[in-house]
C-alpha positions in Angstrom: -50.2 -36.8 10.2 -52.4 -35.0 12.5 -56.0 -36.0 13.0 -58.2 -33.2 11.2 -60.3 -33.0 13.9 -58.1 -33.1 16.8 -56.5 -29.8 14.5 -59.8 -28.4 14.2 -60.0 -28.7 18.1 -57.0 -27.7 19.2 -57.9 -24.2 16.5 -60.6 -23.7 18.3 -59.0 -23.4 21.8 -58.9 -27.3 23.2 -55.3 -27.5 25.0 -56.4 -31.2 25.4 -56.5 -31.6 21.7 -53.4 -29.6 20.9 -51.7 -31.8 23.5 -52.4 -34.8 21.9 -50.8 -33.6 18.4 -48.5 -32.8 20.7 -47.6 -36.0 21.9 -47.8 -37.4 18.1 -45.4 -35.0 16.6 -42.6 -34.7 19.4 -40.7 -37.5 18.5 -40.2 -36.2 15.2 -39.7 -32.9 16.2 -36.9 -33.6 18.5 -34.9 -35.3 15.3 -35.3 -32.6 13.6 -34.3 -30.3 16.2 -31.0 -31.9 17.3 -29.7 -32.5 13.9 -29.8 -28.8 13.6 -29.0 -28.0 17.5 -26.6 -31.1 17.5 -26.6 -30.9 21.4 -29.5 -32.2 23.3 -29.7 -28.9 25.8 -30.2 -26.4 23.2 -32.3 -29.6 21.1 -35.2 -29.7 23.8 -34.7 -25.2 24.3 -36.1 -25.3 20.5 -38.5 -27.8 20.7 -39.9 -25.4 23.8 -39.9 -22.3 22.3 -41.7 -24.3 19.5 -44.8 -25.5 21.6 -45.0 -22.8 23.7 -45.3 -20.2 20.0 -47.3 -23.1 19.0 -49.5 -23.4 20.8 -49.9 -19.0 20.5 -50.2 -19.4 17.2 -52.3 -22.6 16.6 -55.4 -20.0 15.7 -54.0 -18.6 12.9 -53.1 -22.2 11.0 -54.9 -22.1 8.0 -55.0 -25.0 6.6 -55.2 -28.0 9.1 -53.9 -31.0 6.6 -50.5 -28.9 7.2 -50.6 -29.0 11.2 -46.7 -31.1 10.4 -45.8 -28.6 8.0 -46.7 -25.9 10.5 -45.2 -27.1 12.7 -42.3 -28.0 11.6 -41.7 -24.8 9.8 -41.8 -23.1 13.1 -39.0 -25.3 14.9 -36.6 -25.3 12.0 -37.1 -21.2 12.6 -37.1 -21.2 16.2 -33.2 -23.5 15.4 -32.2 -21.4 13.4 -33.0 -18.5 14.9 -31.0 -19.7 18.2 -27.9 -20.6 16.0 -27.9 -17.6 15.0 -27.9 -15.6 18.7 -24.8 -17.8 19.6 -23.5 -17.0 16.3 -21.7 -20.8 16.2 -20.9 -23.1 14.4 -20.3 -26.7 15.8 -17.8 -28.4 14.1 -17.8 -32.2 15.0 -15.8 -35.1 14.0 -16.1 -38.1 12.6 -16.1 -40.0 16.1 -18.6 -38.0 17.6 -21.3 -37.6 15.0 -21.4 -41.4 14.8 -21.8 -41.8 18.6 -24.3 -39.0 19.1 -26.0 -38.3 16.4 -26.8 -42.4 15.6 -29.7 -43.0 18.3 -31.4 -39.8 16.4 -30.7 -40.4 12.3 -30.4 -43.6 10.6 -27.4 -43.3 8.9 -25.6 -46.4 11.5 -24.4 -47.9 7.6 -23.2 -44.9 6.6 -21.8 -42.4 9.5 -19.5 -40.5 6.1 -22.3 -39.6 4.0 -24.1 -38.2 7.0 -20.3 -36.0 7.7 -20.2 -35.1 4.9 -23.9 -33.7 4.4 -23.0 -31.8 8.0 -20.6 -30.1 6.4 -22.4 -28.8 3.5 -23.8 -25.3 3.4 -26.7 -24.7 5.8 -28.8 -24.3 2.2 -28.4 -27.6 0.7 -27.7 -29.8 4.9 -31.1 -28.2 5.5 -33.4 -29.5 2.2 -31.4 -32.4 2.3 -32.2 -33.5 6.1 -35.6 -32.8 5.5 -35.6 -34.7 1.9 -33.4 -37.7 2.6 -33.6 -38.0 6.4 -36.9 -37.3 7.2 -38.7 -38.0 3.7 -40.4 -35.0 3.3 -41.9 -34.3 -0.8 -40.8 -31.3 -1.8 -43.6 -30.0 -2.1 -44.0 -30.4 1.9 -40.4 -29.3 2.4 -41.3 -25.8 -0.4 -43.7 -25.2 2.0 -41.5 -25.8 5.3 -38.8 -23.2 3.7 -41.7 -21.1 2.2 -40.2 -21.0 -1.2 -41.5 -22.6 -4.6 -40.9 -26.1 -5.4 -38.2 -25.9 -8.4 -36.0 -24.2 -5.6 -35.9 -27.4 -3.3 -35.3 -29.0 -6.4 -32.7 -27.4 -7.8 -31.0 -27.1 -4.3 -31.6 -31.1 -3.4 -30.1 -31.9 -7.4 -27.4 -29.2 -6.2 -26.6 -30.5 -2.6 -26.8 -34.5 -3.9 -23.8 -33.2 -7.0 -21.9 -31.6 -4.0 -21.8 -34.6 -2.1 -20.6 -37.0 -4.9 -17.9 -34.6 -5.4 -17.1 -34.9 -1.7 -17.4 -38.6 -0.8 -15.3 -38.9 -4.4 -12.2 -36.9 -3.0 -12.7 -38.2 0.1 -12.3 -41.8 -1.5 -9.4 -40.1 -3.7 -7.6 -38.8 -0.5 -7.9 -42.5 1.4 
């Protein structure tokens, strides 16, 4: 949670306060970027673009207490934009996901669950990652994705049901 006083100073143009805020948020932001981009170079590019855009528009932040949510939303938008630009989806096999994702997502105990999440449609994957891997509340997710809380709850419910079906199907096939 960002310090409200630092956020206020950053909004007023204090670069040092902005730098301190970014220092507090950088690890979380990088992890989210990595989940989206699936490689270090693109993750760093998304992170860097996020910092740049946030620095330019920090004066537009209306609620200081939502700094973390605000910057996360910028990051997600940048990641989605870059993915659209590159028009690519990177299919990754289980071994690659276990090797690459383990340091960034605490899923070492359940790699098959992470694999199943990564195979979902973007609208479910995005919400499930924010909810269960990054521990955002339904309200925070709704703010990040700029949609009603009811929509977030519905997508969480449907995404979890899709995961259940997928994992049951995988167990039956083995």
